[in-house]
C-alpha positions in Angstrom: -8.7 138.5 182.3 -9.3 135.0 181.2 -12.0 132.8 179.6 -12.9 129.7 177.8 -12.3 129.4 174.1 -15.6 129.2 172.3 -16.3 127.1 169.2 -15.6 130.0 166.6 -12.3 130.8 168.4 -11.2 127.2 168.4 -12.1 127.0 164.7 -10.1 130.1 163.9 -7.1 128.6 165.8 -7.3 125.5 163.5 -7.5 127.7 160.4 -4.6 129.7 161.7 -2.6 126.5 161.8 -3.0 126.2 158.0 -2.3 129.8 157.2 -2.3 133.1 159.2 -5.9 134.0 159.9 -5.6 137.7 160.6 -7.9 140.7 160.3 -6.9 144.3 159.5 -8.7 147.6 160.2 -7.4 150.8 158.7 -8.4 154.3 159.7 -7.3 157.5 157.9 -6.5 160.1 160.5 -6.7 163.7 159.2 -3.7 164.9 161.2 0.1 164.6 160.7 1.8 161.5 162.0 3.6 161.8 165.3 4.9 158.3 166.1 5.6 159.0 169.7 2.2 160.5 170.4 0.5 157.6 168.5 2.4 155.0 170.5 1.4 156.7 173.7 -2.3 156.4 172.8 -2.0 152.8 171.7 0.0 151.7 174.8 -2.5 153.4 177.2 -5.6 151.8 175.5 -4.1 148.3 175.3 -2.9 148.4 178.9 -6.1 149.9 180.3 -8.2 147.2 178.6 -5.9 144.4 179.7 -5.3 143.3 176.1 -1.7 142.4 176.5 0.2 139.2 177.4 -2.1 136.7 175.8 -1.6 133.1 176.6 -3.6 130.2 175.0 -3.9 126.8 176.5 -5.2 124.6 173.7 -5.5 121.5 175.9 -7.7 123.1 178.4 -9.3 125.3 175.7 -8.7 128.5 177.6 -7.1 131.8 177.1 -5.7 134.4 179.5 -4.7 138.1 179.0 -2.1 138.4 181.8 -1.8 142.2 181.2 1.3 144.3 181.6 3.0 147.0 179.5 2.0 147.1 175.8 5.3 148.3 174.4 4.0 148.2 170.9 6.3 148.8 167.9 4.6 150.8 165.0 5.9 150.0 161.5 6.1 153.4 159.7 5.8 153.4 155.9 6.4 156.4 153.7 3.5 156.6 151.3 5.4 158.7 148.7 3.7 159.5 145.5 1.3 156.5 145.7 -0.1 156.1 149.2 -2.8 153.7 148.2 -0.4 151.3 146.5 1.9 151.4 149.5 -1.1 150.7 151.7 -2.4 147.8 149.6 1.1 146.2 149.5 1.4 146.5 153.4 -2.1 145.0 153.9 -1.3 142.0 151.7 1.9 141.4 153.6 0.1 141.6 156.9 -2.6 139.2 155.8 0.1 136.6 155.1 2.3 137.2 158.2 1.7 135.0 161.2 1.7 136.2 164.8 4.5 134.7 166.9 2.6 132.1 169.0 5.6 129.8 169.9 7.0 131.8 172.7 4.2 131.2 175.2 3.0 134.9 175.4 1.4 136.3 172.3 1.1 140.0 171.4 -2.2 139.6 169.5 -2.3 143.1 168.0 0.3 144.9 165.9 0.2 148.3 164.1 1.5 150.1 161.0 1.2 153.6 159.8 1.4 154.9 156.2 2.3 158.5 156.1 0.9 161.0 153.6 1.1 164.8 153.5 -0.9 166.2 156.4 -2.5 162.9 157.5 -1.8 159.2 157.7 -3.4 155.7 157.6 -3.3 153.7 160.9 -3.5 150.0 160.4 -4.4 147.6 163.3 -3.7 143.9 162.6 -5.2 141.5 165.0 -5.0 137.8 165.7 -8.6 137.0 164.8 -8.9 134.5 167.7 -9.3 137.4 170.1 -12.1 139.4 168.6 -14.7 140.2 165.9 -14.6 143.5 164.0 -17.0 145.5 166.1 -14.9 145.2 169.2 -11.9 146.4 167.3 -13.7 149.4 166.0 -14.4 150.5 169.5 -10.8 150.1 170.4 -9.5 151.9 167.3 -12.1 154.7 167.8 -10.7 155.2 171.3 -7.0 155.2 170.1 -7.9 157.7 167.3 -9.9 160.1 169.4 -7.3 160.2 172.1 -4.6 160.9 169.5 -6.6 163.6 167.7 -7.9 165.5 170.7 -7.1 163.8 174.0 -10.5 162.1 174.4 -10.2 159.6 177.3 -13.8 158.3 177.1 -13.0 154.8 175.9 -10.1 154.5 178.5 -12.6 154.6 181.3 -15.2 152.2 179.9 -15.3 148.7 181.4 -14.4 145.7 179.3 -15.9 142.2 179.6 -14.7 139.2 177.7 -16.6 136.6 175.8 -18.6 134.2 177.9 -18.8 130.9 176.1 -21.7 129.6 178.3 -24.1 132.1 176.7 -23.6 130.4 173.4 -24.4 126.9 174.5 -27.5 128.0 176.5 -28.8 129.5 173.2 -27.8 126.5 171.0 -29.3 123.9 173.3 -32.6 125.7 173.9 -35.5 123.6 172.6 -36.8 126.4 170.4 -33.5 126.8 168.4 -32.4 123.2 168.4 -35.8 121.8 167.0 -35.7 124.5 164.2 -32.1 123.8 163.3 -32.5 120.0 163.2 -35.7 120.4 161.1 -33.9 122.4 158.5 -30.6 120.5 158.7 -31.4 117.8 156.0 -32.4 120.5 153.5 -29.2 122.4 154.2 -27.0 119.3 153.7 -28.8 118.4 150.4 -28.3 122.0 149.2 -24.5 121.9 149.9 -24.3 118.7 147.9 -25.8 120.6 144.9 -23.2 123.4 145.0 -20.4 123.7 142.5 -16.9 123.7 143.8 -14.2 126.3 142.9 -11.1 124.9 141.3 -8.0 125.1 143.6 -4.8 124.7 141.7 -3.1 123.8 145.0 -5.2 123.1 148.1 -2.3 123.9 150.3 -1.4 127.2 148.8 -3.3 129.6 151.1 -1.5 132.8 150.2 -3.8 135.8 150.1 -3.9 138.8 147.7 -5.6 142.1 148.5 -7.4 144.8 146.5 -9.5 147.8 147.5 -12.2 149.9 146.0 -15.0 152.3 147.0 -18.6 152.9 146.0 -19.3 156.6 146.4 -22.4 158.2 147.7 -23.9 158.9 144.3 -23.7 155.2 143.6 -24.4 153.8 147.0 -27.5 155.9 147.8 -29.6 154.4 144.9 -28.7 150.9 146.2 -30.4 151.8 149.5 -33.4 153.1 147.7 -33.6 150.0 145.5 -33.5 147.8 148.7 -36.5 149.6 150.1 -38.4 149.5 146.8 -37.8 145.8 146.3 -38.6 144.8 149.9 -35.1 143.4 150.5 -32.1 144.2 152.7 -29.0 146.0 151.4 -27.0 142.9 152.4 -29.4 140.8 150.2 -28.4 143.1 147.3 -24.7 142.8 148.2 -25.0 139.0 148.1 -26.8 139.1 144.7 -24.2 141.4 143.2 -21.4 139.2 144.5 -23.1 136.1 143.0 -23.4 137.8 139.6 -19.8 139.0 139.7 -18.3 135.6 140.4 -20.7 133.7 138.1 -18.5 134.0 135.0 -15.7 132.0 136.7 -18.1 129.0 137.3 -19.2 128.4 133.8 -18.2 124.7 134.0 -21.1 124.0 136.4 -23.4 124.1 133.4 -22.0 120.8 132.3 -22.6 119.3 135.7 -25.6 117.0 136.4 -25.8 117.6 140.1 -23.6 120.4 141.3 -25.2 123.3 139.5 -25.6 126.0 142.1 -23.3 128.8 143.4 -23.0 129.4 147.1 -21.6 132.3 149.1 -21.4 132.9 152.8 -22.3 136.0 154.9 -21.0 136.8 158.3 -23.5 138.1 160.9 -23.1 139.7 164.3 -24.8 137.6 167.0 -24.4 139.9 170.0 -28.2 140.5 170.3 -28.8 136.8 170.3 -26.5 136.4 173.2 -27.7 139.7 175.0 -24.2 141.1 175.0 -23.6 144.8 175.5 -21.8 146.3 172.4 -19.2 148.3 174.3 -18.4 146.0 177.2 -18.3 142.7 175.4 -14.9 142.3 173.7 -14.6 139.1 171.8 -15.8 137.1 168.8 -19.6 137.2 168.4 -20.0 135.9 164.9 -22.4 133.6 163.1 -22.6 132.8 159.4 -25.1 131.6 156.8 -24.9 130.4 153.3 -27.0 131.4 150.3 -27.1 129.4 147.1 -28.6 129.9 143.6 -28.7 128.2 140.3 -27.9 131.5 138.5 -29.8 131.0 135.3 -28.6 132.9 132.3 -29.6 136.6 132.2 -31.1 136.7 135.7 -31.6 140.3 136.8 -30.2 141.7 140.1 -33.8 142.5 141.2 -35.0 138.9 140.7 -31.8 137.5 142.2 -32.0 139.8 145.3 -35.6 138.7 145.9 -34.6 135.1 145.7 -31.8 135.7 148.1 -34.1 137.5 150.4 -36.4 134.5 150.5 -33.5 132.4 151.8 -32.3 135.0 154.3 -35.7 135.6 155.8 -36.0 131.9 156.6 -32.5 131.9 158.1 -33.3 134.9 160.3 -36.7 133.6 161.4 -35.3 130.4 162.7 -31.9 131.9 163.6 -30.1 129.3 161.5 -27.0 131.4 161.4 -26.3 130.1 164.9 -26.2 126.7 163.4 -22.8 127.5 161.9 -21.4 127.1 165.4 -22.8 123.6 165.6 -21.2 122.8 162.2 -17.9 124.3 163.4 -18.1 122.0 166.5 -18.6 119.0 164.3 -15.6 120.0 162.0 -13.4 120.4 165.0 -14.3 116.9 166.2 -13.9 115.4 162.6 -10.7 117.3 161.6 -8.9 117.6 164.9 -6.8 114.5 164.3 -6.3 115.0 160.6 -3.0 116.3 159.1 -3.0 120.0 158.1 -2.5 119.2 154.4 -5.6 117.0 154.4 -7.6 119.5 156.3 -7.1 122.1 153.5 -8.5 119.7 150.9 -11.4 118.6 153.0 -12.5 122.1 153.7 -12.4 123.0 150.1 -14.3 119.9 149.0 -16.9 119.9 151.7 -17.6 123.7 151.9 -18.2 124.5 148.2 -18.2 128.3 148.7 -17.3 130.8 146.0 -17.2 134.0 148.1 -18.0 135.7 151.4 -19.3 138.9 152.7 -18.5 140.7 156.0 -20.6 143.8 156.3 -20.2 146.5 159.0 -21.9 149.9 159.2 -19.3 152.1 160.8 -21.9 154.9 161.3 -23.7 152.8 164.0 -20.6 152.6 166.1 -18.5 155.7 165.4 -20.4 158.9 165.2 -18.7 161.7 163.1 -20.7 164.9 163.4 -17.9 167.1 162.3 -16.9 166.6 158.6 -13.7 168.7 159.1 -12.2 166.0 161.3 -13.9 163.0 159.7 -12.0 159.8 159.5 -12.1 157.2 156.7 -12.1 153.5 157.4 -11.8 150.1 155.7 -11.1 146.5 156.5 -9.6 143.2 155.3 -9.6 139.6 156.6 -7.9 136.5 155.7 -10.0 134.2 153.4 -9.6 131.1 155.6 -9.5 127.6 154.1 -13.1 127.4 152.8 -13.7 130.8 151.0 -11.6 131.8 148.0 -12.6 135.5 148.0 -14.0 137.8 150.8 -15.5 141.2 150.4 -15.2 143.2 153.7 -17.7 146.0 153.3 -17.6 149.1 155.6 -20.2 151.9 155.4 -18.6 155.2 156.3 -21.0 158.2 156.1 -22.4 157.8 152.6 -19.6 155.8 151.1 -19.0 152.1 150.9 -15.4 151.0 151.3 -14.6 147.4 150.3 -11.5 145.5 151.0 -11.1 142.3 148.9 -8.9 139.4 150.0 -8.6 136.4 147.8 -6.8 133.0 147.5 -4.2 133.3 144.7 -4.6 129.6 143.9 -8.2 130.2 142.8 -8.3 133.8 141.5 -5.5 135.8 139.8 -5.1 139.5 140.2 -6.6 139.9 136.7 -9.6 137.8 137.8 -10.2 140.0 140.8 -10.0 143.1 138.7 -12.8 141.7 136.6 -14.9 140.8 139.6 -14.5 144.3 141.1 -15.3 145.8 137.7 -18.5 143.8 137.4 -19.4 144.4 141.1 -19.1 148.2 140.5 -21.0 148.0 137.2 -23.9 146.1 138.7 -24.2 148.6 141.6 -24.1 151.5 139.1 -26.9 150.0 137.2 -29.1 150.1 140.3 -29.5 153.9 139.8 -33.3 154.6 139.2 -34.0 156.0 135.7 -34.4 159.7 135.5 -33.5 160.1 139.2 -32.1 163.4 140.3 -29.2 162.1 142.4 -27.1 164.9 143.8 -23.4 164.1 143.6 -22.0 164.9 147.0 -18.3 164.7 147.3 -17.8 163.5 150.8 -14.4 161.9 150.7 
């Protein structure tokens, strides 16, 4: 299987030159670990889908999965008395470990397993160039169900790779192009008003990792509040993230021009490109920025409503597709610039403070039987422009959040504070006098 590298893939390749741009999905499988059985499931799925033997030709801007045996090695880690700490440490290491791309043929997926009594965590690490998160969920779902019960459903399903032409047909359509060009001057002016994070060392891309969950009794009121306020849940996530990072940007109050905070949200664009969820394996991602002046004492409700005003306009005109146009321009501008200079230019010209990647696992992975229910969370490298990324995954009624961060901007203590504030703000969304039943679902 082969195809042409699209603009997001070429962008990720350039980011990967500066620091490993990896993504990680972790599923907790409620059965004992059998390494040989697990390897059999992985090998069969990778081979049947043709996801082996990747070759990338940068000059021709093409990639090719040549196929062949998978022969995957699974790194097995004993969880011991603190499984979560062992898991967190391994994820952080994997975020900072590059894939071997110098030998011609790339194995773009690797695996690790953290053992605990009666169950284990299976981690899938992938070279982000090949795929977005939803495609990986389908793959990991197939591997898990085959391991747990011999389900071969996913093995027999067809796989189609990303078609780059669909993107350009959409971007060059008169309807989209006119709307994007009309809004572009305002977008550029807004970026110039956004306050920059302080990077101690632009070329230090090392990532840290943290993990936390928002349980059902805390998450359910957030859904109710979104409906009550007339906003989306993602609008609330953005508002809460802005409030949580705001204490680290106090210096902006002494600025005359750059007084706003900006965060980015990743969005799935499969529907815009008419791509079938199961058959389309690849990267179908757009992004959009939201900014705010963050006045003292602003409440989450008011902030979420302001965010919603921006996101509604973005969705109406499909401005999230414009990120691909911006990436194309960045490739043109930065292609001949040295890696060290690229890092600084990204940080200066994309004054982002955080990012959100939001996936509802329930829409992809049905789990009718709670006795064999899996748990799931994700992590992704921050990239050169975003110092902290929240990877949110809704599993049943729980929200699992992986947090990756640039150590040159945020310390571990800083991130603990951000997570604490994020949790507190979501807790305060609980309606007064509401009778919320505390269901223990984990």
